[in-house]
Backbone as JSON, one array per atom type, in Angstrom:
{
  "sequence": "MKVSVIQFPGSNCDADALHAARLTLDPDASFVWHAQDGLPEGTDLVFLPGGFSYGDHLRSGAVAARSPIMQAVKAHAARGGYVLGVCNGFQVLTESGLLPGALSRNREVHFMCRPVHLRVEHAGTAFTGAYRQGQVIEVPIAHGEGNYYADPDTISQLEANGQVVFRYVDNPNGSLNDIAGIISERGNVLGMMPHPERAVEALLGSEDGRGLFESLRAGVRA",
  "N": [[175.37, -118.67, 114.35], [172.74, -117.79, 116.8], [169.83, -118.37, 116.83], [165.89, -116.8, 117.32], [163.17, -117.49, 117.21], [160.23, -115.21, 117.41], [156.38, -116.14, 118.68], [153.25, -114.64, 118.46], [149.89, -115.09, 119.8], [148.13, -115.91, 117.58], [150.25, -115.83, 115.02], [150.51, -117.42, 111.94], [153.36, -118.38, 110.29], [154.98, -118.79, 111.67], [156.0, -121.06, 112.11], [157.35, -121.22, 109.36], [159.33, -119.77, 109.42], [160.86, -120.85, 111.87], [161.55, -122.89, 110.61], [162.93, -122.3, 107.65], [165.07, -120.86, 108.57], [166.81, -122.7, 111.15], [166.78, -124.05, 108.29], [168.94, -122.52, 106.89], [170.68, -120.77, 109.21], [170.34, -121.72, 111.56], [170.71, -125.21, 113.11], [170.09, -125.47, 115.4], [167.31, -123.71, 116.19], [165.59, -121.86, 117.66], [162.02, -121.37, 119.4], [160.23, -118.86, 120.78], [157.53, -117.76, 123.41], [155.73, -115.1, 123.31], [154.95, -114.42, 125.68], [156.91, -114.6, 127.35], [159.28, -112.25, 129.63], [162.3, -111.93, 127.95], [164.6, -112.87, 125.93], [165.82, -115.87, 125.42], [169.26, -116.39, 125.66], [172.17, -115.15, 124.33], [170.9, -114.84, 121.54], [171.32, -114.36, 118.44], [169.34, -113.42, 116.56], [166.8, -112.16, 116.07], [163.72, -113.28, 115.42], [160.71, -111.48, 113.64], [157.97, -113.9, 112.66], [155.45, -113.96, 110.79], [151.58, -113.46, 110.37], [148.93, -112.7, 111.8], [148.84, -111.56, 113.94], [146.83, -111.78, 117.34], [144.7, -111.92, 115.92], [144.92, -109.45, 114.12], [143.44, -106.82, 116.02], [142.22, -104.08, 116.87], [144.53, -102.31, 115.08], [147.03, -104.01, 112.44], [149.39, -105.45, 114.09], [149.3, -104.41, 116.23], [149.12, -104.81, 119.12], [150.64, -106.82, 119.71], [153.05, -105.74, 119.49], [152.97, -104.71, 121.83], [153.49, -106.68, 124.18], [155.1, -108.29, 126.35], [157.17, -109.17, 125.5], [158.22, -107.92, 123.35], [160.08, -105.21, 124.63], [161.86, -106.26, 125.71], [163.61, -107.87, 122.67], [163.86, -104.47, 122.04], [165.22, -103.86, 123.76], [167.16, -105.75, 122.74], [167.96, -105.24, 120.16], [168.86, -102.29, 120.69], [171.69, -103.01, 121.47], [172.79, -104.13, 119.07], [172.01, -105.81, 118.23], [170.87, -108.48, 115.44], [167.77, -108.04, 113.65], [164.41, -109.17, 112.11], [161.53, -108.62, 110.84], [159.19, -110.15, 109.74], [156.05, -109.47, 106.96], [153.64, -109.56, 108.78], [155.26, -109.44, 110.63], [156.71, -107.45, 110.16], [155.15, -105.11, 110.34], [154.7, -104.71, 112.49], [156.93, -104.25, 114.25], [156.49, -101.47, 113.26], [154.86, -100.96, 114.48], [156.05, -100.93, 116.98], [157.91, -98.84, 116.59], [160.28, -99.2, 116.2], [160.62, -99.56, 114.07], [160.58, -96.88, 111.54], [157.54, -95.29, 109.66], [154.36, -96.63, 108.49], [151.81, -99.89, 107.99], [149.13, -100.59, 105.78], [145.28, -101.07, 104.55], [145.41, -103.12, 102.08], [145.94, -101.56, 98.31], [144.27, -102.17, 97.0], [142.14, -103.44, 98.1], [142.2, -105.84, 99.36], [143.09, -108.99, 100.66], [145.99, -110.63, 98.7], [147.87, -113.08, 97.61], [150.58, -114.36, 96.46], [153.53, -115.06, 93.94], [155.79, -112.18, 93.75], [158.18, -109.86, 91.95], [160.48, -108.83, 93.54], [163.38, -105.53, 93.51], [166.94, -105.6, 94.58], [167.64, -102.65, 96.29], [170.05, -101.83, 97.73], [172.71, -103.44, 98.37], [174.75, -103.49, 100.53], [174.58, -104.1, 102.51], [174.25, -106.02, 105.93], [172.06, -108.01, 106.07], [171.64, -108.24, 103.32], [173.86, -108.88, 101.6], [174.25, -111.03, 100.05], [173.25, -110.27, 97.87], [172.79, -108.78, 94.4], [173.97, -105.64, 93.7], [170.71, -103.77, 92.32], [169.63, -106.21, 91.51], [167.32, -108.62, 90.21], [164.86, -110.71, 92.19], [162.45, -113.19, 93.42], [160.19, -113.42, 95.24], [157.63, -114.56, 97.32], [154.02, -112.79, 98.24], [151.7, -112.15, 100.93], [149.4, -111.05, 101.91], [146.85, -108.65, 103.82], [146.88, -105.71, 104.63], [149.4, -104.37, 102.96], [150.78, -102.15, 102.37], [152.84, -99.43, 102.23], [153.52, -96.55, 104.15], [154.57, -93.34, 104.87], [155.1, -90.4, 106.68], [155.78, -87.59, 104.19], [158.65, -86.45, 104.8], [159.99, -88.59, 106.03], [160.03, -90.25, 104.16], [161.21, -89.69, 102.62], [163.71, -89.33, 103.94], [164.28, -91.55, 104.18], [165.27, -92.76, 101.97], [167.17, -90.78, 101.39], [169.79, -92.0, 103.51], [169.55, -94.74, 102.09], [167.73, -96.86, 102.98], [166.09, -97.36, 101.82], [165.64, -100.81, 101.65], [164.96, -102.95, 99.88], [162.81, -102.81, 96.39], [159.73, -103.18, 95.24], [159.04, -104.36, 91.54], [156.67, -104.38, 89.8], [154.8, -102.95, 91.18], [151.52, -104.29, 94.53], [150.56, -103.69, 96.34], [150.63, -100.64, 96.01], [151.76, -99.2, 98.13], [154.25, -96.67, 99.23], [156.59, -95.38, 97.46], [156.96, -97.26, 95.92], [158.26, -99.32, 97.96], [159.01, -101.58, 99.67], [160.21, -103.44, 101.66], [162.35, -102.2, 104.31], [165.53, -100.67, 106.73], [166.51, -100.38, 109.77], [168.02, -97.12, 110.67], [170.69, -98.15, 111.51], [171.08, -100.11, 110.42], [170.15, -102.6, 111.77], [168.31, -103.93, 112.21], [165.78, -105.05, 110.44], [162.72, -105.09, 108.24], [160.41, -106.5, 106.37], [157.64, -106.64, 103.61], [157.08, -108.86, 101.83], [157.64, -112.52, 101.83], [160.86, -114.14, 102.34], [161.6, -116.5, 103.83], [160.0, -118.37, 102.67], [161.07, -118.86, 100.32], [163.15, -120.63, 100.15], [163.3, -122.98, 98.77], [164.24, -124.74, 96.15], [162.03, -125.94, 95.75], [159.78, -125.07, 96.75], [159.63, -123.37, 94.88], [161.04, -121.14, 94.39], [164.05, -120.44, 95.39], [165.3, -117.72, 96.11], [165.08, -116.38, 97.99], [166.13, -116.97, 99.92], [169.36, -116.14, 99.38], [168.91, -113.21, 101.25], [169.28, -114.91, 104.03], [171.87, -116.28, 103.98], [173.11, -114.0, 103.9], [173.46, -113.13, 106.27], [174.83, -114.92, 107.31], [176.69, -115.4, 106.52], [177.95, -113.04, 107.95], [178.27, -110.48, 107.14], [178.78, -106.37, 106.79], [176.96, -103.6, 106.65]],
  "CA": [[174.04, -117.62, 114.98], [171.66, -118.09, 117.47], [168.6, -117.33, 116.03], [164.42, -117.33, 118.51], [161.71, -116.92, 116.57], [159.4, -115.01, 118.65], [155.67, -116.83, 118.42], [152.45, -114.29, 119.13], [148.32, -115.24, 119.55], [147.52, -115.44, 115.4], [150.73, -116.71, 114.28], [150.47, -118.64, 111.63], [154.2, -118.36, 109.59], [156.23, -118.87, 112.61], [156.87, -122.58, 111.34], [158.04, -121.02, 108.03], [160.39, -119.21, 110.04], [161.94, -121.76, 111.67], [162.22, -124.03, 109.2], [163.96, -121.18, 107.24], [166.01, -120.39, 110.4], [167.0, -124.31, 110.71], [168.0, -124.47, 107.11], [170.12, -121.62, 106.28], [171.31, -120.22, 109.88], [171.06, -122.34, 112.63], [169.78, -125.93, 113.55], [168.66, -125.04, 116.87], [166.85, -122.07, 116.16], [163.46, -121.98, 118.37], [160.26, -120.91, 119.34], [159.99, -117.68, 121.94], [156.61, -117.08, 123.33], [155.46, -113.57, 123.43], [154.27, -113.25, 127.12], [158.11, -114.5, 128.38], [160.0, -111.46, 129.51], [163.16, -112.31, 128.11], [164.76, -113.12, 124.8], [166.75, -117.09, 125.17], [170.67, -116.15, 126.57], [172.96, -115.6, 123.12], [169.99, -114.55, 120.77], [172.14, -113.61, 117.56], [168.94, -113.04, 115.32], [165.46, -112.39, 116.6], [163.0, -113.42, 113.62], [159.66, -112.04, 113.83], [157.22, -114.28, 111.84], [153.85, -113.06, 109.28], [150.23, -114.15, 110.29], [147.79, -112.43, 112.12], [148.94, -111.44, 116.09], [145.85, -110.78, 117.87], [143.56, -111.07, 115.2], [144.94, -108.22, 113.55], [142.41, -106.47, 116.43], [142.98, -102.83, 116.67], [145.72, -102.4, 113.98], [147.44, -104.97, 112.36], [150.71, -106.08, 114.4], [149.53, -102.56, 117.17], [149.29, -105.78, 120.29], [151.82, -107.46, 119.58], [154.13, -104.44, 119.51], [153.14, -104.38, 123.77], [152.93, -108.1, 124.53], [156.48, -108.13, 126.89], [158.55, -109.95, 124.84], [159.08, -106.51, 122.9], [160.62, -104.74, 125.76], [163.52, -107.92, 124.88], [163.61, -106.73, 120.97], [163.63, -103.66, 122.29], [166.65, -104.15, 124.27], [167.95, -106.5, 121.89], [167.75, -104.11, 118.53], [169.19, -100.9, 121.16], [172.44, -103.31, 121.83], [173.09, -103.91, 117.98], [171.74, -107.14, 117.78], [169.55, -107.89, 114.84], [165.69, -108.06, 114.33], [163.95, -109.8, 111.24], [160.0, -108.5, 111.24], [158.87, -109.99, 107.72], [155.38, -108.98, 106.72], [152.98, -109.57, 110.08], [156.43, -108.85, 111.56], [157.0, -106.12, 109.68], [153.74, -104.21, 111.12], [154.99, -105.13, 113.99], [158.59, -102.83, 113.92], [156.66, -100.18, 112.91], [154.06, -100.31, 115.35], [156.71, -100.76, 118.41], [158.42, -97.48, 116.47], [162.16, -99.48, 115.56], [161.49, -98.32, 111.97], [159.37, -95.85, 110.81], [156.18, -95.6, 108.68], [153.14, -97.89, 109.32], [150.7, -100.1, 106.71], [148.31, -99.77, 106.08], [145.04, -101.87, 103.26], [146.28, -103.09, 99.81], [145.57, -100.21, 97.58], [143.14, -102.67, 96.41], [141.63, -103.58, 99.34], [141.44, -107.55, 99.89], [144.08, -110.38, 100.44], [146.93, -110.49, 98.31], [148.81, -114.23, 98.09], [151.05, -114.79, 95.25], [154.92, -114.31, 93.7], [156.05, -110.99, 93.09], [159.78, -109.55, 91.84], [161.64, -107.28, 94.09], [165.23, -105.13, 93.61], [167.33, -105.34, 95.66], [168.29, -100.8, 96.51], [171.23, -102.18, 98.68], [173.13, -104.59, 98.9], [175.53, -103.17, 101.62], [173.54, -104.44, 105.12], [173.59, -107.47, 106.97], [170.38, -109.12, 105.49], [171.36, -108.0, 101.22], [175.19, -108.3, 101.24], [175.26, -111.85, 98.88], [173.13, -110.26, 96.3], [173.95, -108.28, 93.46], [173.09, -104.29, 93.32], [169.9, -104.19, 91.13], [169.46, -107.99, 91.48], [165.45, -109.14, 90.81], [164.34, -111.32, 92.8], [160.92, -113.79, 92.94], [159.67, -114.13, 96.41], [156.01, -114.38, 97.82], [153.48, -111.86, 98.85], [150.81, -112.99, 101.22], [148.81, -109.96, 102.98], [145.67, -107.44, 103.24], [147.46, -104.29, 105.0], [151.19, -103.62, 103.31], [150.87, -100.41, 102.2], [153.41, -99.29, 103.45], [153.22, -95.25, 104.3], [155.65, -92.54, 105.61], [154.91, -89.04, 105.47], [157.5, -86.96, 102.89], [160.18, -86.03, 106.07], [160.72, -89.48, 106.19], [160.38, -91.59, 102.96], [162.89, -88.72, 101.86], [165.34, -89.46, 104.33], [164.68, -93.32, 104.19], [165.85, -92.7, 100.52], [168.95, -90.49, 101.41], [169.88, -93.02, 103.55], [169.65, -96.0, 101.42], [167.33, -97.71, 104.07], [165.36, -98.73, 101.76], [166.78, -102.09, 100.88], [163.85, -104.18, 98.77], [161.68, -102.4, 96.57], [158.44, -104.08, 94.19], [159.33, -104.07, 90.52], [155.68, -104.08, 90.01], [153.95, -102.51, 92.91], [150.97, -105.25, 93.91], [150.06, -102.65, 97.45], [150.28, -99.12, 97.13], [153.27, -99.07, 99.08], [154.36, -95.32, 98.86], [157.97, -95.3, 96.19], [156.8, -98.88, 95.6], [158.93, -99.89, 99.0], [159.21, -103.9, 99.87], [161.47, -103.77, 102.68], [162.75, -101.17, 104.9], [166.26, -101.12, 107.85], [166.76, -99.35, 110.75], [169.23, -96.53, 110.78], [172.0, -98.49, 111.93], [171.53, -101.67, 109.44], [170.38, -104.02, 112.89], [166.65, -104.37, 111.46], [165.31, -104.94, 108.85], [161.53, -104.67, 107.77], [160.2, -106.29, 105.04], [156.3, -107.15, 103.74], [157.38, -110.45, 100.78], [158.03, -114.0, 102.45], [162.4, -114.77, 101.75], [161.41, -117.55, 105.1], [159.42, -119.02, 101.83], [161.43, -119.24, 99.17], [164.98, -120.87, 100.32], [164.1, -123.97, 98.77], [163.47, -124.29, 94.85], [160.58, -127.22, 95.95], [158.75, -124.03, 97.42], [159.49, -122.24, 93.79], [162.29, -120.15, 94.68], [165.36, -120.07, 96.06], [165.98, -116.5, 96.35], [164.78, -115.45, 99.24], [168.08, -117.97, 100.28], [170.27, -115.48, 99.87], [169.13, -112.98, 102.95], [169.31, -115.58, 105.4], [173.0, -116.59, 103.58], [174.17, -112.8, 104.04], [173.1, -112.92, 107.59], [175.46, -116.16, 108.07], [178.32, -114.64, 106.24], [179.01, -112.32, 108.83], [178.5, -109.66, 106.09], [177.32, -105.49, 107.86], [176.59, -102.16, 106.07]],
  "C": [[173.61, -117.99, 115.64], [170.26, -117.56, 116.83], [166.68, -117.5, 117.27], [163.69, -116.51, 117.26], [160.19, -117.0, 117.53], [157.59, -115.21, 117.65], [154.47, -116.22, 118.72], [150.41, -115.25, 118.83], [148.33, -115.37, 117.55], [148.37, -115.73, 114.46], [150.47, -116.98, 113.55], [152.16, -118.82, 109.85], [155.49, -118.82, 110.36], [156.98, -120.08, 112.11], [157.56, -122.95, 110.48], [159.11, -120.79, 108.07], [161.14, -119.75, 110.38], [162.42, -122.78, 111.37], [164.13, -123.95, 108.17], [165.5, -121.32, 108.73], [167.51, -121.9, 109.94], [167.55, -124.51, 109.96], [169.08, -123.3, 106.45], [170.6, -120.93, 107.45], [171.8, -121.09, 111.3], [170.09, -123.72, 113.39], [169.18, -126.16, 114.68], [167.96, -123.96, 117.1], [165.47, -122.65, 116.76], [162.26, -121.16, 119.14], [160.76, -119.66, 120.82], [158.74, -117.19, 121.62], [156.89, -115.6, 124.06], [155.25, -113.25, 125.02], [155.88, -113.54, 127.99], [158.53, -112.73, 128.33], [162.08, -111.28, 129.58], [163.5, -112.87, 126.93], [166.17, -114.81, 125.3], [168.54, -116.51, 125.13], [171.86, -115.8, 124.89], [172.04, -115.78, 121.19], [171.05, -113.47, 120.05], [170.8, -112.4, 116.92], [167.21, -113.7, 115.87], [163.95, -112.52, 115.35], [161.16, -112.95, 114.02], [158.48, -112.21, 112.81], [155.63, -112.9, 111.44], [152.94, -114.05, 110.56], [149.71, -112.99, 111.34], [147.53, -112.3, 113.52], [147.81, -110.67, 116.57], [144.95, -110.48, 116.91], [143.46, -110.04, 114.07], [143.7, -107.18, 114.71], [143.26, -104.78, 117.23], [143.53, -102.08, 115.17], [146.34, -103.1, 113.65], [148.56, -104.95, 113.14], [150.45, -104.9, 115.76], [149.45, -104.19, 118.52], [150.22, -105.97, 120.35], [153.07, -107.24, 120.17], [154.27, -104.42, 121.08], [152.83, -105.33, 124.23], [154.81, -107.72, 125.33], [157.4, -108.71, 126.14], [159.46, -109.18, 123.88], [159.97, -105.69, 123.31], [162.13, -105.05, 125.49], [164.16, -107.71, 123.98], [163.67, -106.08, 121.69], [165.27, -103.82, 122.44], [168.15, -104.69, 123.09], [168.66, -105.92, 121.06], [168.51, -103.37, 119.26], [171.21, -102.0, 120.86], [173.58, -103.71, 119.96], [172.52, -105.24, 117.48], [170.49, -107.42, 116.37], [168.2, -108.73, 114.44], [164.87, -108.0, 112.35], [162.93, -109.54, 110.99], [159.53, -108.6, 109.65], [157.09, -109.98, 108.22], [153.9, -109.0, 108.19], [154.54, -108.54, 110.94], [157.08, -107.72, 111.89], [156.15, -104.36, 110.67], [154.26, -104.5, 112.68], [155.94, -104.08, 114.77], [157.69, -101.61, 113.96], [155.75, -99.9, 114.11], [154.97, -100.37, 116.58], [157.44, -100.08, 118.37], [160.45, -98.29, 116.06], [161.9, -99.08, 114.03], [159.71, -97.77, 111.98], [158.25, -96.11, 110.22], [154.65, -96.62, 109.15], [152.69, -98.28, 107.33], [149.42, -100.13, 107.23], [147.26, -100.97, 104.87], [145.89, -101.43, 102.11], [145.42, -101.78, 99.41], [144.05, -101.25, 97.2], [141.48, -103.11, 97.05], [141.33, -105.16, 99.43], [143.16, -107.92, 99.64], [145.16, -110.61, 99.56], [148.63, -111.92, 98.46], [149.48, -114.84, 97.07], [152.55, -114.13, 95.3], [155.01, -112.67, 93.56], [157.43, -111.0, 92.88], [159.54, -107.94, 92.76], [163.1, -106.77, 93.64], [165.78, -104.6, 93.89], [167.99, -103.67, 95.54], [169.77, -101.4, 96.5], [171.6, -103.21, 98.88], [174.65, -104.32, 99.61], [175.23, -103.64, 102.86], [173.65, -105.83, 104.98], [173.03, -107.96, 106.22], [171.26, -109.03, 103.89], [173.12, -108.27, 100.73], [175.8, -109.74, 100.12], [173.88, -111.81, 97.76], [173.7, -109.29, 95.85], [173.1, -106.61, 93.73], [172.09, -104.23, 92.75], [169.48, -105.55, 91.27], [167.76, -108.06, 91.05], [165.86, -110.03, 90.96], [163.55, -112.05, 93.3], [161.17, -114.07, 94.94], [158.14, -113.79, 96.65], [155.24, -113.51, 98.62], [151.84, -113.02, 100.21], [149.95, -111.77, 102.93], [148.05, -108.76, 102.53], [146.4, -106.67, 103.72], [148.93, -104.11, 104.79], [151.6, -103.28, 102.23], [151.82, -99.55, 102.42], [152.85, -97.2, 103.32], [154.03, -94.37, 105.55], [155.26, -90.85, 105.41], [156.0, -88.43, 105.1], [158.95, -87.14, 103.91], [160.44, -87.51, 105.69], [160.88, -90.2, 105.1], [161.7, -90.68, 102.21], [164.1, -89.01, 102.47], [165.48, -90.57, 104.73], [165.0, -93.33, 102.52], [167.19, -91.88, 100.74], [169.44, -91.33, 101.93], [170.22, -94.07, 102.64], [168.83, -96.85, 102.8], [166.69, -98.86, 103.34], [166.09, -99.95, 101.01], [165.94, -102.92, 99.78], [162.37, -102.93, 98.67], [160.7, -103.26, 95.15], [158.51, -102.86, 93.09], [157.78, -103.35, 90.04], [154.44, -104.04, 90.99], [152.52, -103.45, 93.14], [150.42, -104.34, 95.28], [149.87, -101.55, 97.31], [150.93, -99.13, 97.02], [153.94, -97.75, 98.71], [156.35, -95.67, 98.26], [157.99, -96.7, 95.48], [158.48, -99.68, 97.05], [158.41, -101.21, 99.29], [159.23, -103.88, 101.45], [162.44, -102.35, 103.38], [164.3, -101.42, 106.2], [166.37, -100.04, 108.09], [167.83, -98.75, 110.18], [170.43, -96.85, 111.07], [172.42, -99.53, 111.39], [171.03, -102.15, 110.0], [168.91, -104.51, 112.27], [166.13, -103.85, 110.52], [163.32, -105.95, 108.93], [160.89, -105.08, 106.76], [158.46, -106.96, 103.98], [156.15, -108.9, 103.08], [158.01, -111.38, 102.28], [159.74, -114.89, 102.36], [161.7, -115.8, 102.6], [160.6, -118.98, 103.74], [159.33, -119.47, 100.6], [163.23, -119.1, 99.31], [164.9, -122.76, 99.71], [163.36, -124.27, 97.08], [161.96, -125.86, 94.85], [159.7, -126.29, 95.95], [158.49, -123.28, 95.74], [159.87, -121.51, 93.64], [162.88, -120.15, 95.11], [165.79, -118.67, 96.37], [165.51, -115.84, 97.22], [166.31, -116.27, 100.05], [168.78, -116.77, 100.75], [169.92, -114.41, 100.76], [169.93, -113.81, 103.83], [171.49, -116.2, 105.27], [173.89, -115.55, 104.12], [174.47, -112.08, 106.21], [174.37, -113.87, 108.16], [177.01, -116.1, 107.82], [179.17, -113.66, 107.08], [178.68, -110.45, 108.21], [178.01, -108.28, 106.33], [177.77, -104.78, 106.91], [178.31, -101.58, 106.35]]
}
């Protein structure tokens, strides 16, 4: 699997994303600068990393969603290619329309950085096939605007379609329905606030995020 990690001005989890991708999926995973108008040939997975793209100017992810590379990312997703957006990457996905909803300030209005527990709500996706349905995993968060919101009809649709992939066991930020991660209707675009790329080695305190990358490597599909 060929992995491209997108770098925006202000990305600060790009090196983490690249390391995790090289460790689990593609030893030759590479960075792609946001100003490029195309992805490397043969890209299978686009990884939008965490950070503070453009210093969160306007809204988190709002400017990055309009970067030149995002047209190529949208085309990649439209072809069925995989896209993973973590933390700020999730915000970019909602701002670009690749996923529904929005991320707002945490309920307690301060930055949070700690391990949290997530329940795997849907183990039949390309991103979660290595997990068990209902499995609880430990993955860190690091965000100030991780409070997921969508209108009632959208929330009902996400729940009915099985698009809520990860749910907080103890909701740290106020997200509606304890939502920690959602997937597109087609099943090839995943956005989540917790950082699985920071939980792929025991040295880091948890290997629970590794299952996401192992799922992709195995080619598990919904």
